[in-house]
Every structure is written in structure tokens, then in C-alpha cells.
N, C-alpha and C positions, 0 to 999 in steps of 0.2 A: 504494499500499499504506500509506504513512504517513497519508494522509488517512483511510483506513478504520479504522486503529487508533485515531487520536485521536477520530474520530466515535463509534465503538463504546464506547471507554473513557469518554469524556465523558458518555455517556448514563446511566451508572450509578455514577459515582465518589462521589456523595453520596447514597446511598439512605437512606430513613427507617429507623430502627432496627427490626430484625425483619422488614423487607420481603423479599419473595421475587420477584425479577424473572422475567418470562417474555420470552425472546428469540426473536423470529420470524425465522428465517433464520440459518443457521450458516456463513455465508461469512466474509470477513475482518472486516467490521463486527460481525457477531454473535459471532464468537469473541473479539474484543476486549472486547465487552460481558460475555461469560461470564467472561473472565479478570479484568476489573475488579470484577465482582460477587463473585467468589471472594476476591480480595484485600481487598475491603472488608468481608468477614465475613458476607455474606448467608447465612442458614441453609438456604435452598432456592433453587436456580437451575434454571429449566426452559427447555430449548432445544427449539424446534420447527422442523422442516425437512422437505422432501420426500424427501431422500436419506439413506439409512441411513449412508453413508460420512461424511457431514457430522455426523450425530448422534454417531457414534463419536468423531470429533474433538472435538465439544463435551464429551463425557464426559471425554476426556483433558485438556481445558482447565479442567474444574471443574464442569460441569453435574451436578447431583444427579439430575435427572429429564429424560427426553427423550420426544418424541412426534412422530409423523409427521403432517404436514399433508396433507390430501387435495388433489388437483388435478392 
């Protein structure tokens, strides 16, 4: 779990000003990335996953938009 959190958060801790990250996969790593993006002030955070339950979690963690990936 700790590895997933540091990996996801590390991916978005220093975004370019005004950038809007897209996170593919809303598991442990993806949710950490969503949280870090929210904490860094990203204006729009997009989470993509196959499972609606994970997208609901992503919204709770700070995703502003979500979408389902086919497959």
C-alpha cells in the first residue's frame, strides 16, 4: 500500500500551473494521484477506470470528471 501511495502521489506532486491530469486506473496508485493533484490545486482532474465503484471513489478523493474505459 505505501508503495502505491508514494508512486501515485509522486507522479503529480509538481504539475505545471493550470495543468489538468488524467489518471488511468482508480486503484491505490490512481487514487493517490487524484489526491495529490487535488492538493496541488489542479483545476480539473479526470479519472478513468472500468469500474463504476472505483470512479465513485475517485470523485470522493477529488476527481472533477470521470469516465469509463472500454475493455
